[in-house]
KEKE-3310 file (N, C-alpha, C; in steps of 0.2 Angstrom, whole numbers, plus 5000, padded with zeros to 4 digits):
npx = (5004:5011:5016:5004:5000:5010:5008:4995:4999:5007:4998:4991:4999:4997:4988:4994:5002:5018:5032:5041:5056:5054:5059:5060:5046:5042:5049:5043:5030:5031:5035:5023:5013:5002:4991:4989:4986:4974:4966:4967:4961:4947:4946:4952:4942:4932:4937:4940:4928:4918:4917:4923:4934:4929:4919:4927:4936:4927:4913:4917:4930:4929:4921:4931:4942:4938:4936:4949:4956:4951:4956:4970:4971:4968:4980:4995:5003:5017:5021:5020:5029:5041:5042:5044:5057:5061:5070:5068:5068:5066:5054:5046:5045:5034:5022:5005:4997:4986:4983:4970:4966:4974:4970:4957:4959:4966:4960:4944:4936:4942:4939:4928:4933:4942:4933:4926:4937:4939:4927:4925:4937:4940:4929:4932:4944:4941:4933:4943:4952:4943:4943:4954:4952:4951:4964:4970:4964:4969:4982:4981:4977:4988:4998:4992:4993:5007:5010:5003:5000:4993:4984:4982:4976:4964:4958:4956:4947:4937:4933:4929:4917:4908:4895:4900:4913:4911:4906:4917:4927:4922:4921:4934:4944:4939:4940:4951:4945:4936:4928:4931:4944:4951:4948:4957:4969:4969:4971:4985:4990:4995:5006:5014:5017:5025:5035:5041:5052:5063:5062:5065:5077:5084:5089:5098:5112:5117:5114:5122:5134:5134:5139:5135:5121:5124:5125:5119:5130:5140:5140:5147:5150:5145:5136:5127:5122:5115:5106:5098:5093:5085:5076:5071:5074:5081:5099:5105:5095:5092:5103)
npy = (4994:5006:5010:5013:5024:5033:5035:5041:5053:5058:5060:5070:5080:5092:5100:5102:5112:5120:5117:5129:5136:5143:5156:5161:5161:5171:5182:5184:5186:5198:5207:5210:5222:5232:5239:5232:5220:5222:5223:5210:5202:5201:5194:5182:5178:5175:5164:5155:5151:5150:5134:5127:5118:5108:5102:5098:5089:5080:5074:5075:5071:5058:5052:5052:5045:5031:5025:5027:5019:5007:5005:5004:4993:4983:4982:4973:4965:4964:4976:4985:4980:4982:4996:4996:4992:4979:4968:4970:4959:4949:4952:4952:4938:4934:4934:4939:4942:4951:4965:4965:4951:4945:4950:4946:4933:4935:4945:4946:4956:4968:4978:4984:4988:4998:5007:5011:5018:5028:5034:5039:5045:5055:5065:5070:5075:5085:5093:5097:5104:5114:5123:5131:5138:5153:5157:5151:5158:5171:5168:5165:5177:5185:5179:5182:5196:5197:5192:5199:5215:5231:5235:5222:5215:5222:5219:5205:5205:5211:5203:5192:5197:5195:5185:5173:5174:5173:5161:5153:5157:5153:5139:5135:5129:5117:5110:5101:5090:5086:5073:5072:5076:5069:5056:5056:5057:5045:5036:5036:5029:5015:5017:5026:5018:5008:5016:5021:5014:5018:5031:5033:5029:5039:5047:5040:5039:5051:5051:5041:5047:5054:5055:5041:5040:5043:5032:5029:5026:5031:5044:5058:5061:5073:5076:5065:5068:5080:5075:5067:5077:5084:5074:5071:5059:5046:5044:5032:5022:5025:5021)
npz = (5000:5002:4990:4983:4991:4988:4974:4975:4981:4971:4961:4967:4967:4957:4964:4976:4988:4986:4995:5005:5012:5029:5031:5018:5015:5024:5020:5007:5010:5017:5007:5000:4992:5001:4994:4983:4988:4994:4983:4978:4988:4987:4975:4978:4987:4979:4972:4981:4990:5005:5012:5002:5003:5011:5003:4992:4999:5004:4998:4984:4984:4988:4978:4969:4974:4975:4962:4958:4967:4964:4951:4954:4962:4952:4946:4941:4955:4954:4949:4959:4968:4961:4962:4976:4977:4973:4963:4945:4936:4945:4950:4939:4937:4945:4938:4933:4943:4953:4965:4969:4967:4976:4988:4989:4994:5005:5013:5012:5014:5010:5001:5006:5018:5014:5008:5020:5026:5017:5016:5029:5033:5023:5023:5036:5035:5026:5035:5044:5035:5031:5042:5040:5029:5029:5031:5020:5010:5012:5010:4996:4991:4994:4986:4973:4974:4974:4961:4951:4944:4948:4937:4931:4941:4942:4930:4931:4942:4936:4926:4934:4940:4930:4923:4918:4922:4936:4938:4933:4942:4955:4953:4951:4960:4962:4950:4950:4955:4946:4937:4923:4922:4932:4927:4916:4923:4930:4919:4917:4927:4927:4918:4925:4936:4931:4926:4938:4945:4937:4938:4952:4952:4946:4956:4963:4959:4963:4976:4981:4982:4993:5011:5021:5032:5050:5063:5080:5088:5081:5085:5094:5112:5116:5105:5107:5119:5116:5107:5115:5123:5114:5111:5123:5130:5139:5137:5139:5137:5124:5117)
capx = (5000:5015:5016:4997:5000:5015:5004:4990:5002:5009:4992:4988:5004:4995:4984:4997:5007:5025:5035:5047:5058:5050:5062:5058:5039:5041:5051:5039:5024:5033:5035:5017:5010:4995:4986:4988:4983:4967:4963:4968:4957:4940:4947:4953:4936:4927:4940:4940:4922:4917:4915:4926:4938:4925:4916:4933:4939:4922:4910:4921:4936:4926:4920:4937:4947:4935:4938:4956:4958:4949:4961:4976:4970:4968:4987:4999:5007:5024:5023:5021:5035:5047:5043:5047:5064:5063:5074:5063:5068:5063:5047:5042:5044:5028:5016:5001:4993:4984:4982:4963:4966:4978:4966:4951:4961:4969:4955:4938:4932:4947:4936:4923:4937:4944:4927:4925:4942:4938:4920:4926:4943:4940:4925:4935:4950:4938:4931:4949:4954:4938:4944:4959:4950:4952:4971:4971:4961:4973:4988:4980:4977:4995:5001:4990:4996:5014:5011:5000:5001:4986:4979:4980:4971:4958:4955:4954:4941:4931:4930:4925:4911:4903:4892:4905:4919:4909:4906:4924:4931:4919:4922:4941:4947:4936:4942:4955:4941:4932:4929:4935:4951:4953:4948:4963:4975:4969:4974:4992:4993:4999:5012:5018:5020:5030:5041:5043:5058:5068:5061:5068:5085:5087:5093:5103:5119:5119:5113:5128:5140:5134:5141:5129:5119:5128:5122:5120:5136:5145:5140:5151:5146:5141:5130:5122:5118:5111:5100:5094:5089:5080:5071:5068:5074:5087:5104:5107:5090:5092:5109)
capy = (5000:5011:5012:5016:5030:5037:5036:5046:5059:5061:5063:5076:5086:5098:5104:5103:5118:5119:5119:5134:5138:5148:5163:5163:5163:5177:5187:5185:5189:5205:5211:5211:5228:5232:5241:5226:5215:5224:5222:5203:5199:5200:5189:5176:5176:5172:5158:5150:5153:5146:5127:5123:5112:5102:5099:5095:5083:5076:5070:5075:5066:5051:5049:5051:5040:5025:5022:5027:5013:5001:5004:5002:4986:4979:4982:4967:4966:4965:4983:4989:4977:4986:5002:4995:4991:4973:4968:4970:4953:4944:4954:4950:4931:4933:4934:4944:4942:4958:4966:4963:4944:4943:4952:4942:4928:4937:4949:4947:4963:4973:4984:4987:4991:5004:5011:5014:5023:5034:5038:5043:5050:5061:5070:5072:5079:5091:5098:5100:5109:5120:5128:5135:5142:5160:5157:5149:5164:5176:5166:5166:5184:5187:5176:5186:5202:5196:5190:5203:5222:5234:5234:5215:5213:5225:5215:5199:5206:5213:5196:5188:5200:5193:5178:5168:5174:5171:5153:5150:5158:5149:5132:5134:5125:5110:5107:5096:5084:5084:5067:5072:5077:5063:5050:5056:5055:5038:5032:5036:5026:5009:5019:5029:5013:5005:5021:5023:5012:5022:5038:5033:5028:5045:5051:5035:5040:5057:5050:5037:5052:5057:5050:5037:5043:5040:5028:5032:5024:5036:5051:5060:5061:5080:5075:5060:5072:5085:5072:5065:5083:5085:5069:5070:5052:5044:5042:5025:5019:5027:5018)
capz = (5000:5001:4983:4982:4994:4984:4968:4976:4982:4965:4957:4970:4966:4954:4969:4982:4989:4985:5002:5005:5019:5033:5030:5011:5015:5028:5015:5001:5012:5019:5001:4996:4992:5004:4990:4978:4992:4995:4976:4977:4993:4984:4970:4982:4991:4974:4970:4987:4994:5011:5011:4996:5005:5014:4997:4989:5002:5006:4993:4978:4984:4989:4971:4965:4976:4974:4956:4958:4971:4960:4946:4956:4964:4947:4943:4944:4961:4952:4947:4965:4971:4958:4965:4982:4976:4971:4956:4940:4933:4950:4951:4933:4937:4949:4934:4932:4949:4955:4972:4970:4967:4982:4994:4989:4998:5012:5016:5007:5016:5009:4997:5011:5023:5010:5008:5027:5027:5013:5018:5036:5033:5019:5026:5042:5032:5024:5040:5046:5030:5031:5047:5038:5023:5029:5030:5013:5006:5013:5006:4989:4990:4994:4980:4968:4974:4972:4954:4946:4945:4949:4931:4929:4946:4940:4924:4934:4946:4932:4923:4939:4941:4925:4925:4916:4927:4943:4937:4932:4948:4960:4952:4949:4964:4961:4944:4951:4957:4941:4934:4917:4924:4936:4922:4912:4927:4931:4914:4917:4933:4925:4915:4930:4941:4927:4926:4944:4947:4933:4941:4958:4950:4944:4961:4966:4958:4967:4983:4982:4983:5000:5016:5024:5039:5055:5068:5087:5090:5078:5088:5100:5118:5116:5101:5110:5125:5113:5104:5121:5126:5109:5111:5130:5132:5142:5132:5139:5134:5117:5114)
cpx = (5004:5015:5009:4997:5004:5011:4999:4993:5005:5004:4989:4993:5001:4991:4988:5001:5014:5028:5041:5049:5054:5052:5060:5050:5038:5043:5046:5032:5025:5033:5029:5015:5003:4990:4984:4985:4976:4963:4962:4963:4950:4941:4948:4946:4931:4930:4940:4934:4922:4914:4918:4930:4934:4921:4921:4935:4934:4919:4914:4927:4934:4924:4926:4942:4944:4937:4945:4959:4956:4954:4967:4976:4970:4975:4990:5003:5015:5026:5024:5027:5042:5048:5046:5054:5066:5066:5068:5062:5064:5055:5043:5041:5037:5022:5012:4996:4992:4983:4974:4962:4969:4973:4960:4953:4962:4964:4949:4935:4937:4943:4931:4927:4940:4939:4926:4930:4941:4932:4920:4932:4943:4935:4928:4941:4947:4936:4937:4951:4950:4940:4950:4958:4952:4960:4973:4969:4966:4980:4987:4980:4984:4999:4999:4993:5004:5015:5008:5000:4993:4981:4977:4975:4964:4954:4953:4948:4935:4928:4926:4919:4906:4900:4897:4911:4917:4909:4912:4927:4928:4920:4930:4944:4945:4937:4947:4952:4936:4933:4932:4942:4954:4953:4955:4969:4975:4972:4982:4995:4997:5006:5017:5021:5025:5036:5044:5050:5064:5068:5065:5076:5088:5091:5098:5110:5121:5119:5119:5134:5140:5136:5134:5127:5122:5123:5123:5127:5142:5145:5145:5147:5142:5135:5125:5118:5113:5105:5096:5090:5084:5074:5067:5068:5081:5093:5105:5102:5090:5098:5107)
cpy = (5006:5014:5015:5023:5035:5039:5042:5053:5062:5064:5069:5082:5092:5102:5105:5109:5116:5122:5124:5135:5143:5155:5165:5165:5170:5183:5189:5188:5197:5210:5213:5218:5228:5234:5236:5221:5216:5223:5214:5199:5197:5194:5182:5173:5173:5165:5153:5152:5148:5139:5123:5117:5106:5099:5095:5088:5078:5072:5070:5070:5059:5048:5048:5046:5032:5022:5022:5020:5007:4999:5002:4995:4981:4978:4976:4969:4967:4972:4987:4986:4981:4992:5002:4993:4984:4973:4966:4963:4948:4946:4952:4942:4929:4933:4940:4945:4949:4958:4963:4955:4942:4944:4948:4935:4930:4941:4950:4953:4969:4979:4987:4991:4998:5009:5015:5019:5029:5038:5041:5047:5056:5067:5074:5077:5086:5096:5101:5106:5115:5125:5132:5138:5149:5161:5156:5155:5169:5175:5167:5173:5187:5185:5180:5193:5202:5195:5195:5210:5224:5233:5227:5213:5216:5221:5209:5200:5208:5207:5192:5190:5198:5187:5172:5168:5172:5163:5150:5151:5153:5141:5130:5129:5118:5107:5101:5089:5082:5077:5066:5072:5071:5057:5050:5054:5048:5034:5032:5032:5020:5012:5022:5023:5009:5009:5022:5020:5016:5029:5038:5032:5034:5049:5046:5037:5046:5056:5045:5041:5055:5052:5047:5040:5039:5037:5031:5031:5028:5043:5052:5061:5068:5079:5070:5064:5077:5081:5069:5071:5084:5080:5068:5063:5051:5041:5035:5020:5020:5023:5011)
cpz = (5000:4994:4981:4985:4990:4978:4969:4977:4976:4961:4961:4970:4963:4959:4975:4982:4989:4992:5001:5012:5022:5031:5023:5011:5018:5023:5010:5004:5014:5013:4997:4998:4995:4999:4985:4982:4993:4988:4975:4982:4990:4979:4973:4985:4986:4972:4975:4992:5000:5009:5005:4998:5008:5008:4993:4992:5004:5000:4986:4978:4985:4982:4967:4967:4975:4968:4955:4961:4967:4954:4948:4959:4958:4943:4945:4950:4959:4951:4954:4969:4968:4961:4972:4982:4974:4964:4951:4937:4938:4951:4945:4933:4941:4945:4935:4938:4951:4963:4974:4971:4974:4988:4994:4993:5005:5016:5012:5008:5014:5006:5002:5016:5020:5010:5014:5028:5023:5015:5025:5036:5029:5021:5032:5040:5030:5029:5043:5042:5030:5036:5045:5032:5024:5028:5023:5008:5006:5009:4999:4987:4989:4988:4974:4968:4973:4964:4949:4949:4946:4943:4930:4935:4945:4935:4927:4938:4941:4928:4928:4941:4936:4926:4923:4921:4934:4943:4937:4939:4954:4960:4951:4953:4964:4955:4945:4953:4952:4938:4927:4918:4927:4931:4918:4916:4929:4926:4914:4923:4931:4922:4920:4935:4937:4927:4932:4946:4943:4936:4947:4957:4948:4949:4965:4965:4962:4974:4985:4984:4990:5005:5019:5031:5045:5060:5075:5089:5087:5081:5094:5106:5118:5111:5103:5115:5121:5110:5109:5123:5121:5110:5118:5132:5135:5137:5133:5136:5126:5113:5112)
residu = (MET:ARG:ALA:ALA:ILE:LEU:SER:LEU:LEU:LEU:LEU:ALA:ALA:PRO:VAL:ALA:ALA:GLN:ALA:GLN:PRO:VAL:GLY:ALA:GLN:ALA:GLU:ALA:THR:ALA:SER:VAL:ASP:PRO:THR:LEU:LEU:ALA:LYS:ALA:GLN:PRO:ILE:ALA:ALA:ILE:ILE:LEU:PRO:ASN:GLY:THR:MET:GLU:ARG:MET:MET:GLY:PRO:MET:MET:GLN:LYS:MET:ILE:GLY:PRO:MET:MET:ASP:GLY:MET:THR:LYS:MET:PRO:ILE:ARG:GLU:PHE:LEU:LYS:VAL:GLY:GLY:MET:ASP:PRO:GLU:GLN:ALA:ASP:SER:LEU:GLY:GLU:ALA:THR:ILE:GLU:GLN:MET:MET:ALA:ILE:ILE:ASP:PRO:ASN:PHE:ARG:LYS:ARG:MET:ASP:VAL:ILE:VAL:ASN:THR:MET:MET:PRO:ALA:MET:GLY:ARG:PHE:MET:GLY:ARG:TYR:GLU:PRO:ASP:MET:ARG:GLU:GLY:MET:ALA:GLU:ALA:PHE:ALA:HIS:ARG:TYR:ASP:ALA:ALA:GLU:LEU:ASP:GLN:ILE:ALA:ALA:PHE:LEU:LYS:THR:PRO:THR:GLY:GLY:LYS:PHE:GLY:ALA:GLY:PHE:MET:GLU:LEU:ALA:THR:ASP:PRO:HIS:TYR:ILE:GLY:ARG:MET:GLN:LYS:ILE:MET:PRO:ASP:MET:MET:ARG:ALA:MET:PRO:ASP:ILE:LEU:LYS:SER:SER:GLU:ALA:GLU:LEU:ALA:LYS:LEU:PRO:LYS:PRO:ARG:THR:TYR:ASN:ASP:LEU:SER:LYS:ALA:GLU:ARG:ASP:ARG:LEU:THR:ALA:LEU:LEU:GLY:ALA:ASP:ALA:LYS:LYS:ALA:ASN)
# end
């Protein structure tokens, strides 16, 4: 299932935020022009109206994940094992057995179990994300104010005030869960799983140049004491 989770994360990448160092975020926020921000805030309010995250993470995501999981469980297990690091030739010797076929023997209630998880976890995630919509709207407004000048923001706002613009803006965030888009993304899953071993290998050569991580026994006493203080654990027990 680790491979399945990895795949879901990759599919979610288009709607995921790009992580930045805290210092870089603070610097970017500080550079936002208050006048531009005031123009951008109404735009963000249209694009991310109240309840968007709960709808996206709730009913919409539930409809999306079900078919996605069905497609993944019908893929040969060997493709997942390759992603997990098994030698491709050894994995190919396992034949065409799928996760669905395997789970029918090991856990006949596997699909129902997954349904329960999706139908409870995603709405809960939606409710959680909904609490942070005001912060998300403000962050979106700051991003708009950083990317567009006053004239451009005025043009965007004017478009969003039209019937077509309003419809576009209010549904923009939800495009990522549209069945037409998701259907196309689902089609790439088999190819992505087959390509994943080569994708992971792309970093192996560079990683091999780095020193291996140290073990606890490699640390100096000062480093052990510091680690113990950070973890709040007894150094002797940690060794």
